N, C-alpha and C positions, 0 to 999 in steps of 0.2 A: 504494500500500500504506500502511497506517496504522502507528502506533507499535507496535502489537501484531503480532508476526511472523506469527501465524496468522489475522489479520483482513484481509480484502480487500474492496474496493469493486468490484463487477462490475455494470455498467450501472445504477449508482445504488443498488444493493442491497448492504447489508453482509452478508458471508459470513464465518463463523468456522469455521476448521478447527482442531480441538483436537489432533489427532495431529501432533506436531512434524515427523515424517518426511513426512507428506502435505502439511503446510503448506510445507515446503521444496520439494517437487515442484511444488506450485501456484505458488509464487513464481517458480521457474525457468520454468514454462510461461507465466505471465503476462508475464515479461520477453521471452520469445521472441515471443509474440503482439504485444505492444506495439511491439517493434522492427519486426516485419513490417508492422504497421499504419502506423507512421510512414514506413517505406520506401515503401509504396504511396501514402500520402497525399502525400508530397513528389514522387513521380514522376508522379502522376496527380491534380493538384489539382482537377479538375472533377468527380471522382466524389463521390457522396454517402456518408455514414457507413455505410449498410447495404451498399453496393457494396464499399466498402473492407473492411468486416468479412468479407464473403463471400470476396473475393479472398484476404485474409490467411488465412482458414480453409482455403481450398483449397490454398494454398501450403504451409501447415504440415502439412496432411493428406497432401499429395503427398510431402513429405519423410519423413513417418512411413512411408508405404507403401514408398518406395524403401529406407529403412533396414531395414524388416522383411524385404523381399525379399533384401537383402544378407545379413542374419543367417540367414535360412532356407537360402540357398545355401551359406553357410559351414558351417552345421550338417550339411547333406546331404553336403558334401565331407568334413567331419570324420568323419561316420559311415562313409563309404566307406573312408577311410584307416584307421580303427580296425578295421574288418572285415578288411581286407587284413592289417594288422599282427597281429591276433589269429590269423588263419590261419597266418601265418608262424611265430608263436610256438608254435602248436599242432604244426606240423611239426617244430620243434626239440625239443619235449618228447616226441614220439612215438618 
């Protein structure tokens, strides 16, 4: 990352993100990806850069899918419990 918090270097290309909130998200995302790339690079030193990048992408995407499933399951359970609770409240008011 450069001195400008919204300016990033991605694959040799300068990318500027003007929205501070989006720049913050991008900085966190780049940190996660860079950590994953370094983890894979150190554990599998014979892999090429493209292979490392693909594995890092797959691992980050896998985490995202697992997290999304957990959130969806939580929301579904919350909806069920709210429905039951609203039914019980309705019985009390009747």
